[in-house]
C-alpha positions in Angstrom: 37.6 -34.6 51.9 39.6 -38.0 51.4 38.7 -41.0 52.3 39.9 -42.2 56.1 43.3 -43.4 56.3 46.1 -45.8 55.4 49.4 -46.9 55.1 51.3 -49.1 53.0 54.8 -49.9 52.9 55.2 -49.0 49.3 58.6 -50.4 49.0 61.4 -49.1 51.5 63.6 -52.1 51.1 66.6 -52.4 53.3 69.9 -53.4 51.6 72.4 -51.4 53.4 73.8 -51.1 57.0 72.9 -49.0 59.6 75.1 -46.6 61.3 73.5 -45.4 64.3 72.7 -48.3 66.6 72.5 -47.8 70.3 74.4 -50.4 72.7 71.0 -51.9 73.6 69.9 -52.3 70.2 72.9 -54.4 69.6 72.6 -56.7 72.3 68.8 -57.1 71.3 69.9 -58.3 67.8 72.8 -60.6 69.1 70.4 -62.2 71.1 68.0 -62.5 68.7 70.3 -64.3 66.2 71.5 -66.7 68.8 67.8 -67.6 69.3 67.6 -68.0 65.5 71.0 -70.3 65.5 69.3 -72.4 68.3 65.9 -72.6 66.0 67.8 -73.5 63.3 69.6 -76.4 64.8 66.2 -77.7 66.1 64.6 -77.3 62.6 60.7 -77.4 61.8 60.0 -74.1 61.0 57.0 -74.1 59.1 56.6 -70.2 57.9 60.2 -70.7 56.3 59.6 -69.8 52.7 60.0 -73.0 50.7 61.7 -74.8 53.5 65.0 -73.2 52.6 67.9 -73.3 55.0 67.9 -69.7 56.0 71.0 -68.2 58.1 70.1 -67.1 61.7 70.5 -63.4 60.3 68.2 -64.1 57.2 65.7 -65.9 59.5 65.6 -62.6 61.8 65.1 -60.6 59.0 62.1 -62.9 57.7 60.7 -62.5 61.1 60.9 -58.9 61.0 58.9 -58.9 57.6 56.5 -60.9 58.5 55.8 -60.1 62.0 57.3 -57.2 63.4 54.9 -54.1 64.1 57.3 -51.8 65.8 54.9 -50.5 68.3 52.6 -49.3 65.8 49.6 -50.9 67.5 49.4 -48.0 69.9 49.0 -45.7 66.6 46.1 -48.2 65.2 44.3 -47.6 68.7 44.5 -43.8 68.4 43.1 -43.9 64.8 40.1 -46.1 66.3 39.6 -43.1 68.5 39.9 -40.3 65.9 38.0 -41.9 63.3 35.3 -42.9 65.6 35.7 -46.9 64.5 35.8 -46.2 61.0 39.4 -47.4 61.3 39.5 -50.1 64.1 41.8 -53.1 63.6 40.2 -54.8 66.6 37.1 -54.8 65.0 38.7 -56.0 61.5 39.9 -59.3 62.8 36.3 -60.3 64.1 36.5 -63.9 63.7 33.1 -64.3 62.5 34.5 -63.0 59.3 37.2 -66.0 59.1 35.8 -68.0 56.6 34.8 -65.0 54.2 37.7 -62.7 54.7 39.2 -63.1 51.4 36.2 -62.8 49.6 35.1 -59.6 51.8 38.1 -57.8 52.3 40.8 -59.6 50.0 43.1 -60.5 53.3 44.7 -63.9 54.1 43.8 -66.0 57.2 46.9 -66.7 59.3 47.9 -70.4 58.9 46.7 -72.8 61.8 44.4 -70.0 63.2 40.7 -71.2 63.6 37.4 -69.5 63.5 36.3 -68.7 67.0 33.3 -70.6 68.2 32.2 -68.2 70.6 32.8 -64.7 72.0 35.9 -64.5 74.4 35.0 -63.2 78.0 35.1 -59.6 76.7 32.6 -60.4 74.2 35.0 -60.0 71.3 35.3 -62.8 68.7 39.1 -63.6 68.2 40.5 -66.4 66.1 41.7 -69.2 67.9 45.5 -69.2 67.3 46.4 -71.6 69.9 48.1 -73.9 67.2 50.0 -71.3 65.4 53.7 -71.2 65.9 55.4 -68.9 68.5 57.9 -66.3 67.1 61.1 -66.0 69.0 61.4 -62.8 70.3 58.8 -61.2 68.2 56.1 -59.2 70.7 52.3 -60.3 70.1 50.4 -63.0 69.0 48.6 -63.9 66.0 45.3 -61.9 65.5 44.1 -64.3 62.7 45.2 -62.2 59.6 48.5 -62.4 58.0 50.6 -59.3 59.1 48.4 -58.4 62.1 49.5 -58.8 65.7 47.5 -58.9 68.9 48.7 -57.4 72.3 47.4 -56.8 75.9 46.5 -53.4 76.2 48.3 -52.0 79.3 45.8 -49.4 79.7 42.7 -51.9 80.1 40.6 -51.5 83.0 38.1 -54.5 83.0 35.9 -52.7 85.5 34.8 -50.0 82.9 34.7 -52.6 80.1 31.6 -53.5 78.1 31.5 -54.0 74.1 28.5 -51.8 73.7 30.1 -48.8 75.8 33.5 -49.4 73.6 31.8 -49.2 70.1 30.0 -45.9 71.5 32.7 -44.4 72.9 36.0 -45.4 71.8 38.2 -42.5 73.4 36.9 -43.1 77.0 36.6 -47.0 77.1 40.3 -49.0 76.5 39.7 -52.4 74.8 41.7 -55.5 76.1 43.7 -55.7 73.0 45.7 -53.8 70.6 46.4 -54.8 67.3 49.2 -53.8 65.2 50.5 -54.2 61.7 53.8 -55.8 60.3 55.1 -55.2 56.5 53.7 -58.6 56.0 50.2 -57.2 55.9 50.3 -55.9 52.3 53.3 -57.6 51.1 52.6 -61.4 51.8 50.5 -62.8 49.0 49.5 -66.2 47.7 52.4 -68.1 46.0 52.0 -67.9 42.1 54.0 -71.2 41.7 52.0 -72.9 44.6 48.3 -71.5 45.1 46.0 -72.5 47.6 42.9 -74.7 46.7 40.9 -72.7 48.8 42.1 -68.7 49.5 40.4 -68.8 52.8 42.7 -72.1 54.1 46.2 -71.1 52.9 49.2 -72.7 54.5 52.6 -71.1 54.9 53.6 -73.0 51.7 51.1 -71.2 49.8 52.5 -67.8 50.8 55.0 -65.6 49.2 56.7 -62.7 51.3 57.2 -60.2 48.7 54.8 -61.1 46.1 52.3 -58.3 47.2 48.7 -59.0 48.2 47.1 -57.9 44.8 43.7 -59.1 46.2 43.9 -56.8 49.2 40.9 -54.4 49.3 42.5 -51.7 51.5 39.6 -48.8 51.2 37.2 -51.3 53.1 39.7 -51.8 56.0 39.4 -47.8 56.5 35.5 -47.2 56.2 34.3 -49.9 58.2 31.3 -48.0 59.9 30.6 -45.6 56.6 27.7 -46.3 54.6 27.0 -45.0 50.9 25.3 -42.1 52.2 28.9 -40.7 53.1 31.0 -39.7 49.8 33.9 -41.1 51.6 32.7 -44.6 51.4 32.7 -44.1 47.9 36.3 -43.1 47.4 37.2 -46.0 49.7 35.3 -48.6 47.8 36.5 -47.3 44.6 40.0 -48.1 45.6 41.4 -50.9 43.0 42.2 -54.0 44.9 45.9 -54.6 45.3 46.7 -50.7 45.9 47.5 -48.5 48.5 47.3 -44.9 49.3 50.6 -44.4 51.2 50.0 -40.5 51.4 46.7 -41.0 53.7 48.7 -40.9 56.8 50.0 -38.1 56.3 47.5 -36.8 54.0 48.4 -34.7 50.9 44.7 -34.4 49.8 45.2 -36.1 46.6 43.5 -39.7 46.3 46.4 -41.6 44.3 46.0 -45.4 45.4 49.1 -47.3 43.7 49.9 -50.9 43.2 51.6 -52.7 46.0 54.8 -53.4 44.8 56.7 -56.9 44.3 60.2 -57.1 45.6 62.7 -59.6 43.8 66.2 -59.3 42.8 67.1 -56.5 45.1 71.0 -56.9 45.2 70.9 -56.3 41.7 68.5 -52.8 42.0 70.6 -50.0 40.3 71.5 -46.8 42.2 72.0 -43.3 41.3 74.4 -40.5 42.7 72.2 -37.9 44.5 73.2 -35.0 46.6 71.8 -35.1 50.5 70.9 -32.3 52.7 74.6 -32.3 54.2 76.0 -31.7 50.7 77.3 -35.1 50.3 76.8 -37.4 47.5 75.6 -40.7 48.0 74.5 -43.5 45.8 70.9 -44.4 46.6 67.9 -46.2 45.0 64.9 -44.3 44.1 62.1 -45.7 46.3 58.3 -45.1 46.2 56.5 -44.7 42.9 57.8 -41.0 42.2 61.3 -42.0 43.4 60.8 -39.5 46.4 62.5 -42.0 49.0 66.1 -41.0 48.2 68.4 -41.0 50.9 69.5 -44.1 51.5 68.0 -47.6 52.2 68.2 -47.6 56.0 65.9 -44.1 56.1 63.7 -45.4 53.5 63.2 -48.5 55.2 62.3 -46.5 58.8 60.0 -44.4 56.9 57.8 -47.1 55.9 57.6 -48.2 59.4 56.8 -44.7 60.4 53.9 -44.5 57.7 52.2 -47.3 59.4 52.6 -45.9 63.0 56.0 -46.4 64.5 56.9 -43.6 67.0 53.2 -42.7 66.4 53.3 -40.1 69.8 55.8 -38.2 67.9 54.7 -38.2 64.5 51.0 -37.4 64.9 52.3 -34.2 66.4 53.8 -32.9 63.1 50.4 -33.4 61.1 46.6 -34.0 61.4 47.1 -37.7 60.6 43.5 -38.2 59.0 41.9 -34.9 57.5 45.2 -32.7 57.3 43.2 -29.6 58.4 44.1 -29.1 61.8 47.8 -28.1 61.1 50.0 -27.8 58.3 52.6 -30.5 58.1 56.0 -30.2 59.8 59.2 -32.3 58.7 59.8 -35.5 60.6 63.0 -35.3 62.4 65.0 -38.5 62.3 67.9 -37.5 64.8 64.9 -36.8 67.4 63.2 -39.9 66.6 66.5 -42.0 67.5 66.9 -40.2 70.3 63.6 -40.4 71.9 61.3 -43.3 70.3 62.8 -46.5 71.6 60.6 -48.4 68.7 62.7 -46.4 66.3 66.1 -47.6 67.6 64.9 -51.5 68.1 63.7 -51.3 64.4 66.7 -49.6 62.9 68.7 -52.4 64.5 66.6 -55.1 62.6 67.2 -53.5 59.1 70.5 -55.1 58.3 68.8 -58.8 59.1 65.9 -57.6 57.0 68.3 -56.9 54.0 69.8 -60.2 54.4 66.6 -61.8 54.2 65.0 -59.9 51.3 68.1 -60.4 49.2 67.5 -64.3 49.2 64.1 -63.5 47.3 64.3 -64.5 43.3 61.7 -63.8 41.0 58.9 -66.6 40.4 58.6 -68.2 37.0 55.5 -69.4 35.0 57.4 -72.5 34.0 57.7 -73.7 37.8 53.8 -73.2 38.4 51.4 -75.9 38.2 50.4 -76.1 34.4 52.7 -73.2 33.8 54.4 -74.7 31.2 51.2 -74.9 28.9 51.5 -71.3 28.5 54.6 -71.1 27.3 55.5 -71.1 23.4 57.8 -73.7 22.3 58.9 -71.6 19.6 62.3 -70.2 19.8 61.8 -68.1 16.7 58.8 -66.3 18.4 60.9 -65.8 21.6 63.6 -64.4 19.6 61.3 -62.1 17.7 59.5 -60.8 21.2 63.2 -60.3 22.7 64.1 -58.1 19.8 60.7 -56.2 20.4 61.7 -55.9 24.0 65.2 -54.8 23.1 63.9 -52.0 20.7 60.8 -50.5 22.8 61.2 -51.6 26.5 64.9 -52.2 27.4 65.6 -48.6 27.6 64.1 -48.4 30.9 63.3 -52.1 31.9 66.5 -53.7 32.5 69.1 -52.9 35.1 71.6 -54.0 32.4 72.5 -51.0 30.8 75.0 -50.1 28.0 78.6 -48.7 29.4 78.7 -45.1 29.0 80.3 -44.1 25.5 78.5 -46.8 23.8 78.0 -45.6 20.3 75.3 -47.9 19.0 72.8 -48.5 22.0 70.4 -50.0 20.1 72.8 -52.7 18.6 73.9 -53.2 22.5 70.5 -53.5 23.6 69.8 -56.2 21.1 72.7 -58.3 22.1 72.2 -58.0 25.5 68.6 -59.1 25.4 69.3 -61.9 23.1 72.0 -63.3 25.7 71.2 -66.5 27.4 71.7 -64.5 30.8 69.6 -61.4 30.2 67.4 -62.4 32.7 69.7 -63.8 35.5 70.4 -61.2 38.1 68.4 -58.5 36.3 66.2 -56.0 38.3 64.4 -55.4 35.3 64.1 -51.4 35.9 66.5 -48.9 35.5 65.5 -47.4 38.9 65.5 -43.9 37.3 62.8 -41.1 37.4 61.3 -40.0 34.1 58.9 -37.2 33.7 55.2 -37.9 33.9 54.7 -35.8 30.8 57.3 -38.8 29.1 55.3 -41.8 30.5 51.8 -40.2 29.9 50.1 -42.0 32.7 47.7 -40.7 35.2 49.4 -37.7 37.2 48.1 -38.3 40.7 50.8 -40.2 42.3 53.2 -38.2 40.7 52.5 -35.0 42.3 52.4 -36.3 46.0 53.9 -33.4 48.0 54.8 -35.4 51.4 58.6 -35.4 50.4 58.9 -32.1 49.4 60.6 -29.4 51.4 59.1 -28.3 54.5 56.6 -31.3 54.4 56.3 -34.4 56.7 59.0 -36.6 55.0 61.3 -33.9 53.9 64.2 -35.4 55.6 63.7 -38.7 53.6 64.2 -37.1 50.3 67.3 -36.2 48.6 68.3 -32.5 47.5 68.7 -33.8 44.2 64.8 -35.1 44.2 63.8 -31.5 45.9 65.4 -29.6 42.7 64.4 -31.9 40.0 63.4 -29.7 37.0 59.6 -28.9 36.9 57.8 -30.8 34.2 55.6 -27.9 33.0 52.2 -28.0 31.8 50.1 -30.8 30.7 47.5 -30.1 28.3 44.6 -31.8 26.8 43.5 -33.6 30.2 39.9 -35.0 30.1 37.2 -32.7 31.4 34.3 -34.7 32.9 32.6 -31.5 33.5 32.8 -30.7 29.6 34.7 -32.7 27.4 34.7 -30.3 24.8 36.9 -28.0 27.0 40.2 -30.5 28.0 42.2 -29.4 31.2 45.6 -27.9 31.3 47.7 -28.3 34.3 50.5 -26.5 35.7 52.5 -29.4 37.3 54.0 -28.0 40.7 58.1 -28.4 40.8 60.1 -29.3 44.0 60.4 -33.0 43.2 57.2 -33.6 41.9 55.9 -34.8 38.3 58.1 -37.9 38.0 57.5 -41.7 38.0 60.2 -44.4 38.6 60.7 -47.2 36.1 58.7 -50.2 37.9 60.6 -53.5 37.7 59.0 -56.1 35.6 60.1 -59.2 37.5 57.2 -62.0 37.8 55.2 -59.8 35.4 53.1 -62.8 34.4 51.4 -63.3 38.1 51.0 -59.4 39.1 48.0 -57.9 36.7 46.5 -55.5 36.6 49.1 -53.0 35.5 50.6 -49.6 35.5 51.1 -47.6 38.8 47.5 -47.6 39.8 46.6 -51.3 38.7 44.3 -49.7 36.0 45.1 -51.5 32.8 43.7 -55.2 32.6 40.7 -57.1 34.3 40.8 -57.7 38.1 40.2 -61.5 39.0 39.5 -62.3 42.5 41.3 -65.7 42.3 44.9 -66.7 42.9 44.9 -69.8 40.7 47.5 -69.9 37.8 44.5 -69.8 35.3 43.1 -66.6 36.8 46.7 -65.0 36.8 47.3 -65.9 33.2 43.6 -64.6 32.3 44.2 -61.3 33.9 47.8 -61.1 32.3 46.6 -61.5 28.6 43.9 -59.1 29.3 46.3 -56.7 30.9 49.1 -57.4 28.1 46.1 -56.8 25.3 45.3 -53.4 26.9 49.0 -52.1 27.3 50.2 -52.9 23.4 46.4 -52.1 22.2 45.7 -49.0 24.0 42.2 -48.7 22.0 41.1 -51.6 24.0 41.6 -50.0 27.3 38.4 -48.4 29.2 39.6 -44.9 28.7 36.6 -42.7 30.1 34.9 -45.4 31.7 37.9 -46.0 33.7 37.0 -42.8 35.9 36.1 -44.0 39.2 32.5 -42.5 40.1 29.8 -42.4 43.0 27.3 -45.0 42.8 24.6 -43.3 45.0 23.7 -40.1 45.9 26.0 -38.9 48.9 27.3 -36.2 51.1 30.3 -34.7 52.3 30.7 -32.9 55.6 33.0 -29.8 55.4 35.6 -29.8 58.1 35.2 -27.6 60.7 31.7 -26.4 59.5 27.8 -27.8 59.8 28.0 -27.7 56.1 27.5 -30.4 53.5 27.9 -30.8 49.8 25.3 -33.2 48.4 26.8 -35.1 45.6 24.8 -37.0 43.0 25.3 -40.7 41.6 27.8 -40.7 38.8 30.0 -37.9 40.3 33.8 -38.5 39.4 35.1 -39.6 43.0 38.5 -37.4 42.4 36.4 -34.0 41.7 36.2 -33.8 45.6 38.8 -36.3 46.9 41.5 -34.4 45.5 40.8 -31.0 46.9 42.1 -29.8 50.2 39.3 -29.7 52.6 40.0 -26.3 53.8 39.5 -24.9 50.0 35.8 -26.7 50.5 35.2 -24.9 53.5 36.3 -21.5 51.8 34.2 -22.2 48.5 31.0 -22.6 50.5 31.6 -20.2 53.6 29.5 -17.3 51.9 26.7 -19.5 50.2 23.4 -18.6 52.0 22.6 -22.4 52.5 24.0 -25.1 54.7 23.3 -27.8 52.2 25.1 -27.3 48.7 24.0 -29.3 45.6 26.7 -30.3 43.4 25.1 -30.4 39.9 26.9 -32.5 36.7 26.3 -29.7 34.3 28.8 -27.5 32.7 27.3 -24.4 34.3 27.5 -25.4 37.7 29.4 -22.8 39.4 30.4 -25.1 42.3 31.8 -28.0 40.2 33.9 -25.5 38.1 35.4 -23.9 41.4 36.0 -27.4 42.5 38.1 -28.2 39.3 40.1 -25.0 39.7 41.1 -26.1 43.2 41.9 -29.7 42.2 45.4 -30.9 43.1 45.7 -33.5 40.3 43.0 -32.9 37.7 43.4 -36.0 35.7 40.4 -38.4 36.0 41.2 -41.2 33.5 42.8 -43.9 35.4 44.2 -46.3 32.7 45.8 -43.6 30.4 49.4 -43.4 28.9 52.4 -45.8 28.8 51.6 -46.7 25.1 55.2 -47.8 24.6 55.0 -50.6 21.9 51.8 -49.6 20.7 53.1 -48.9 17.1 54.7 -52.4 16.8 53.2 -54.7 14.2 50.8 -57.4 15.8 53.1 -60.1 15.2 55.9 -58.5 17.1 53.3 -57.7 19.9 52.2 -61.2 20.3 56.0 -62.4 20.3 56.7 -59.5 23.0 53.9 -61.0 25.2 55.3 -64.7 24.9 58.8 -63.2 26.0 57.2 -61.3 28.9 55.8 -64.7 30.2 59.4 -65.9 30.9 60.1 -63.0 33.2 
């Protein structure tokens, strides 16, 4: 079974226009722009990034990014019911955690909200946000955590309410408030060039909208009532900070948390020609880690909102959002959503403004951070050496400035391009192309996600080009935790699976750990410049000297004995301490049920021995039997040490 739920906006970035606005949506956006123009003239907007003078259009986009929940508060109420409170945003924002939210959950207190001194009239501890700014034309009020909004619940009946009754029966008892989620919940993080002195008391000036919250511990959000005796607790609590498993709603039964992306230099992100399902060819970006979102920015952006609960009344009819066992996935129909879901139409109308805002955001440089210059070399010779190493070993993928078609000597072209004074200017630092996981060599779990394949939930959000990508074949030599002497061979499914797109290296100095799953480099829960640089240095050492990585020790394992209940049965599997989490968390629960159905005992015990039959069968049913988290991407490892050191100095300037 998988751990319970989550989202997250893995990066659907709106850059283009929307062609299906309704008249009411246009009128709404025009009114919002007029409101923004009035606010610009009055000044004093403390949540503006760096006090820049945004246009009315850009302000609307900023407010959408930070605060717009697209009606998903209704979905999160549903999740509290389905999970029996293991996922309950109303309990998550409990103000008694105000002064320890960063330490406990890795989340950021909403500026100007204060810890409650007492429970409210409903017995709920809600932050006092009376001094926080009101956001024009944005529904709801701050819930105390950046990216979460509070709403009055129209279904609330005060005569039936008691906190104890609600906690015992979330289905029958409606709470007084609903809590919704905006993009900013995951993507707003501490500003690397203006970090807070106290992470629990950050101001807006200490935050940046698209650095990504690399301290966010998502697993804890989705295991609120679980204990270590529940196997799902281990799945949640072994999830690396700063990652999100974007295929938990809807589930693909593959535990695959991946890093929350930074978003910079979007105007310079490359596009590729891809065939759409109507037969046309369009220039599109490759979005998500595997490049599956590939039908244009408008569709990709809206899919992200769907993934955190927009149009939930419709989407939950297409899949089983938590366990994925009650029904098979059906494709989400964009045309139906546009016709039947008002939140879709209202959100779609905001996307051009969001694009306008996001395109204002440029990389954050170490030289501009407090004390940052002390970490930078003054040697131009060393920088030149590092640039040449980058040109030879990295530039093939990690630059949006690529040689013209027909260039005879591409190696020379890359060297000249990287040495140019303007190489980093307007550079997305990625070619945005998909590459086979067999070439990249990293853990394959995220690359074999199936939600965008034909007939699955996000079918309409992936191109025909994606769906017809060549199968990458068999991966051999995967580490076998059951018997290291018998490595695993895995036939990677086709239909679009088996690829990773090139990650951008913008502001690389501030975003360790590395790789798509945050597996390379030490995690330091401290947003100071010195801590970021310590994490950067460790991550770079392990990227370029792979022998320094954890290897087998990077496999997440259970820390106590636990049990997993087999969905639809009274049977359990007892899982001993030290079991690789993904032995079970990457197996379809229906397969678990079939596996134990004929056994004479209700309580099946898993044994960590090569001859254990159940263990062997679990492995054959594993959807991504690749257990070492930090393997692969060894490009540059063969460089001389001096070149590696010089390359690291150049990477600090990104």
